[in-house]
N, C-alpha and C positions, 0 to 999 in steps of 0.2 A: 518460353518467353522470359526476357530479363527486363525488369523495370528498375531504374535507379532513382535515388534521392527521395525515396518514400520513407517517411519516419512518422511515428505516432499515428499509425494507420492500420486498418484491416483491409481485407479484400471482400467485397460483398457482391455476389454473383447474381446476374439475371437468372430467372427461373429456367430458361432454356439452355443455360450453360455457355452461351456464346461470348460472354465477356463479364467484366466486373468493374465496380467503382472503387476508387482508392484515392488517398490523399498524398500529396507530395510537395516538396519545396523546389525552388529553382536550383539549378546546378550552382554550387558555391564557387567562389573565385579560387584560383590556385593557392594552396596553402591554408585555406580557410575551412576545409571539410570538417575538422575536429573541434573548431572553436568559434566559427562564424555564427552570428545570431540567426536563429531559426524564425524567420518572419515570412509573411505573405504566403501562408499555406493555401493550396488550391486543390479542388476535387476534379479528378479526371475519370473518364470511362475508357477502359482498355478492351478492345476487341481481340479475342484470342487469335493468335497466328499472325498478328500484325506488329510492326515495330512501334516502339514507344513514341516515336516522332509523329505517328498517325493518331495518337490518343486524342479524344475529344474533351475539351475543357467544359466542365459542368458548372462550376461555381468558383468565384473568387471575390475578395473585397479588398482591393489595393488601398482603399481609404482607411482600412482597419488592419494594419499589418500584424498586430498581435493576436487577432482572432484565429481560432483553430476550427477546423471543419472535419467531420466524418460523415460518410454516407452509408446507408444501409437499406437493403431491399426487404420489404415485408415478405413473410413466408408465402403468401398467396401470389407473389410476383407482381402485384398491381402497383404498389406505391414505392417511391424512393424517399427515404427519410433523410433529411439533412440536419445534422446536429451542429450547432454553433456554440462555441465556448470561448471565454476569455480568461487566460491564466489557468491555474490549477484548482481554483475554488470551484466546488461542485455546483456551479450554476450554468445553465445552458438554455438555448432556445431550440425549437424543433420546427422545421418547415417540411412540407409534403408536396411531392410532385406525382401526378397520376401518370404512370408509365403506359397505360392503355390509351392515352390521348397524346400523341406525339407533339413535342414542342410546347407543351403547356408550361406555365410558370409555376414556381413554388408558391404554396399557400401556407399561411401560418397555422400551426397546431397550438403551439405556445410561443407567444411573441414578446417575452420579457426575460431579462437576465436576473430573475428574482429568486430562483430555486433550482433544484436538480430535477431533471425529467428523463425518464428512460422508457421507451415504448417496449412493452412486453409482448404484445400481439395485437391483432385487430380482427374484427368481423365487419367487413365492408368499410363503411365510413366511421365506425366506432373503434377508437383506439384505446387500449388498456395501458395506462401509464403509471409507473411508480414514481412518486414525487414526495419531496418534503415541504411543498407549498401548503401552508396551513397545518402542517404536522411535523414538528421538529424531528420526530423519530420515524417519519415516512408513512405513506399510505398508498393504496392502489386505487386509481380512479378511472372511470370511463369517460372519454372525451369524444363528442360528436364533431367531426370535421366541419360540418355545416353550421354548427353553433358552438364554437370552441371557447367561449368566454368562461372564466372560472365559476361564475354563478350557475352555469349549466352542468358542471361536472357532477358525476355520481360516485360517491365513495363506495368501494366494494370491500376492501380490506383495510382496517386501521389497527392501531396499537391495541391488541386484545386485553392487555392488563395495565395499560398506561405507562409501562416501564420498558417494554420491548422495542427494539429497533427493527423495522421491516427491512432486513439487509438485502434481500434479493427475491425476485419473483420470476419464474419461468412459466410458460404456457405449454402444456403437453396434453394431447387429447383435448377434452373440453374442460380441463382442470387447470387451476393455478397452483403451482408448486412453490410454496412460500418458505423462506428461511428467515427466522427471527433470531436476534442477538439479545441475550439476557446476561448482564454482568460479564461481558466479553467472551461468553461461550454461546453455542448456537443450537437451535432445535428447528425442526421442519414440520410443516403441516400442509394438508391438501384442501383446497377450496373449490367449490363449483363456480361456474361463470358468474352467478349472481352474488358471489361473495359468501355463500353458506359454507361453514366448516364441514368437511367430510370426516377427517380424522387427523390425529397427530401421527407422524412417522416414527416408528420404533427405531431408536438409536442405541448403540452399545453403552453410552455414558456421556459424561461432560466432555465435549470436544467441538470440532468444527465440521461444517457440512458444505459441500460444493457440488456443482453439477445440476442435475434435473433438466438438462437440455432434452429436446425432442421436438417432434412435429405434432400437428393437430390430429393426424391420423394414427398416431402411435397408441398402443395399449400398454406400454411399459416405459419406464424411465430409469436412468442410472444416476447414481450419486456417489460421492466419496465421503468417507468419514475418517477423521484422524484426531489424535490427541498427542500430548507430549510423549506418551509411551505406547501409542497405538499407531503402527505404520499405516499410511494412507491406503485404505481398502475400498474397492469399488463394490457397491451394492446394487442389486436390481430391485426396483419397486414395481409391483403389479398393480396397475390402475384399477382393475376390476375387483380384486380381492383385498387390496391394501397390504399384501404380503411383502416382506422384506427378506432377501436372501443374498448371501455373499456371491458375487460374480468373479472377483479376482482379488486374492490376497497375496501380498508380496512375501517372498521368502527372505528372512533376515536372521542373523545370528543373535540379535538383541533379545534378551529375555525380560519382557516387561513385568512379569510377576514379581521381580525383585525390586521394583521401584514404585513410588507413589507421588501423586500430585495433590497439593493443597491449594485452595484459594483463600487468600487473606485480604483484609481491607485495613488500610492504614491511613493516618491523617497527614495531609500535606501541610506546608507552612501556614496557609491561610485557613486550615481546618477542613478543607475539602477531603472527602473520603475517596480513596483511590484503590482499585483492586489490583492484586498481584498474584500470579501463579508461581508456586515454588515446587520444583520437582527434584527428588533425590532418592538415594538408595533407602530402602526400608530399614528401620532401626537406627537411623542417624542420631548421633548423640549431639545435643545442642550445648556445646562447650566453647563456642567461639573460635574453633580451630579449623572449620571446614572451608576449603577453597571454594569460592562461590563466584559465579559469572552472572552478572545482572545485565539484562538486555532491555533496550527500549527503542522507541521511535518518536511518537508524539507529534504528529503533524499531518497535514493534507487530508484529513478526514479518513485516514487509513487505520484500520483496527488490527490489533495483534490478538488473534484468537489461538487456542491450542492447536499445535501442529507438530507432527513427527519430523525429525531431522536426523539423518545418519550421523552427521557431524556432532550434533548435540548428544546423541546416544553415546558417542565415543567419550564425550566429556563426562557423562554420568558414569560410564564404566571406569573412568579414571578416578572416580571417587568424588567428583565435583558436584556442587549444588547448582541447579540452573533456575534462575528467577526471571520472570517476564513481568514488567510493570506496565499497566494500561494507562498511560499518561494522558492528561488533557492535550488537546490538539488532534487526537485521533478521532475515530468515528464510533467508539465503543458505546456511547450513550447518545448518539445522534448529533444534530447540528449544534446544539448548545455546548456540548462537550468539545467539539471542534473549535467553536468560536472562542471558548475560554482558554485556548492555548495557541492563539495566533496573534499577529500584529502587535499591538501594545501589551497584550497578555502573554506573549511568548515566554516570559520569565517563569510563568506558572509551570510550564513543562519541565524546566530545569529544577524548579523547587520540588516538583512531584518526584523526579528521579533521585534527587538528593535525599528526600524523605524516605524513599524506598530503601536506599542504602543504609540510612540510619535505623530503619526498622529491622533489617536483617542483622545489623550489629547488636541492637538492643535485645532482640529475641535470641541471641547467642547462636545464630546460624554460622556467623563468621565474625571477623574482625577487620579493621582497615587493611592490615598487612596481607590479609587473605582474600580480599575482595577485588574483583576485576569488573570493569564495565565495558560494554560493547554496543555498537550500533552502526548502521550503514546509511550513507546518503544523508537525508535529514537526521537520521540517527547518528551519523558521524558528527554533525553539528552538535547534537545533544551531548555526546561524549566529550567533544572539545570544550563545550561550555562548562560542563560540571567539573572537569579536571582543572580548568583555569579558575573557577570560582571556589572550589573546595579541594585543592590538591592533596591535602592531608587525609582525606576520607577514603582514598583508594590505593591499592597496592599495585594495580596494573590497569592499562586501558588499551582498547582495540578500536580506534576510530577508522572506519572503512569508507572509502570513496566519499568523504565528507564535504559538506558545504561549510567552509571554515573561514573564508574571507567575506564577511557579510556586507562589506562596502562596495564590492565589485562583482558579486554573483550575477547581477543582471546584465553584465556586459558580454556574456559568452553563451553560445548555443541557445538552449531553451530556458536559460536562467531568468529572463524577464517574466516568464509565466509564474514564477514563484513569488512575485510581489503580492499575490493574493494572500499568501500566508505570512510573508516576512515584512511586507511594506516596501516602499521605494527609497533606495539610498539617495536619490536625487531630490527628495523632499526633506527639508530640514527636520521636521517633526519625526519622521520615520528614521532618518539618519541618526538622530540622538538616541532613539531606542536601540537601534542596531549596534551602535558603537559600544553600548554598555555591556553587551554579551558576545560580540563577535570574537570567536576564539583567537584568531590571529592577532587581534588588536588588544587582547587582554592577557597576553603572555608577559609576565613580569620577571625581569632579570633578577637573579639571586634567590629564586624560589626552588624548593625541592618538589619536583613534579614526580608523579608515579611513573613506573616503567611503562613506556608507551611504544606500541608497534602500529604504525600508520600503514594502511594498505590502499593501493590505487592501481589503475591500469593506464598505460601510456596512450591507449586509444579510447579513453572514456570521453564520449562526446555528450554526456548528460551533465555530469559534474566534472568539469575539466580538471586534470590532475594538478594544475598549478595551485589549487587550493591546498592539496596535501603537501606539495613541495614546499610552499611558503611556511605552512604550519610546522612542518618537521624542522626546517632551518631555524625558525624562531624558537622552538622548544629546545633544540640542541644548544643554541647560543645562550639561552637563559638558564638552563639547568644548573642548579647549585648542589644537587645531591648526587649520590652514586648510581642512581637508576638509569638504565640505558634508554635513549630515545632513538628509535630506529624507524626507517621507512622501507617498505617492501613494494617494489614497482613491477607489476606484471607487464610483460611485453606482448603486443598484439592482442590485448584483452581490453574490454570496455568496462561499462558500469556494472555488469554482472549478468544481465540477461543473455542467454546463449553461450555462457562461459563453458568451455570444454570441461568434461568431468575430471580429466587428469589435473587441470589447473585448479579446479575447486578443491580437489583432494590435497594437492600440494600446499595450497594456501591455508586450508584448515589445519593440516598437520603442523605447519609453521606457527600458526596462532596458538594451538594447544601446547606445543613445545615451549613457546615463549612464556605462556602462563604457568606451565609446570615449573619452569626454572625460576620465574620471578615470585611465585607464590609459595615456593618451597615444597612442592608436592613430591610425594614418593609414589610413583606409578608402577603398578605390578607389571 
């Protein structure tokens, strides 16, 4: 079966496998497929073996064109969960339909856009929900569908030490498999249904944890562990014994024993303490001459936790230092950390990144001529902003698929959803904030900008490539120094998800070659 115009959607199957629920948009007008506004999302049911034209409309809100919807079937097959959100801010509502009673209406489980809610599982009418309502670093609560008012919620798992973010919860067997985030790295623990701690999960070290999916009837679960020098490995967890064993470890030529990762904490412009991971070859001499690649994101409640990348392993093998700064705007410390790096506070993100660069220079890891910065999408905005605000601080820059025109981002595809983090350019108060840091509008003629390689794809329907085109043209016209300003445009490639492996390799090779040339690296 082929279904078209589905975007920002999963497929949630009925328990009998006869069909699934999914979200889609109307077919765009001719020529608008890659840049038309994504509005009026609808939820449909598709019966297997039938054409899309026969799909049943489940839910729509034409009076709220910017609302987004996703539907999911509970594991017991009884309930259909309808998630409603507006923009990319992690706030949503959840409504429930009893599939055992045909043609019944949706009932509210949580009926306010005041926090983030995710259903982990259910026992009949009792739903287990991870939320940051009343807990900026999140908690797990039990909500009775018959009396869903917040006053009736029962907290099962909360911040165990007052500092950890409850990043994720899965339900396997009769256990909650919880992942906590502490200072941007993760640990895992097992809890009973009443919220009683069973045990901490044994992990190889400081890194990131993913997975723990499973069913209520399972006696085992699987999870992944990774760090900057530890390739992503699948582990098996025995629910009866608590034993952890390797299920699948990838084969790689990278030799992690020759490298080390440190976590440091540095002060940003306003005194806020920000964590940063620094990975490099053991025995590195801190003499200010090391080519260093500083990476960041800082937005949309997204956390940068330790993770292995073959591309980054190549950078380390070239002799480079790899640094990741956990900027405000992300989710590393929960809702407060996110809020302090968005809307009127967005400049904090750029200040955090600039302070990270200054730390690396002051600590003699590198020097401005040897320092490169990189980031993609919202991270591309980050790179564009810091090189226009502090061009003398960097030797090279790699802004990828970036949001670079902050006055028109909301006019294309899903851009309007980003107003929750950036503000609305059509509102004067927000416009004034955006204009101060919009990379495109802060390029100044006669400035010596660092060597810059901008990358995008001609089929990017998330951040339309016009952002990169205009920024490249503006930088090229303004450049007063000898450094090259280049743009690399992949054809038949989008924002990054689903990018073919050969295209990923070619782009990464070009980026590292560009940095090697511009930072004066001698590569063995």
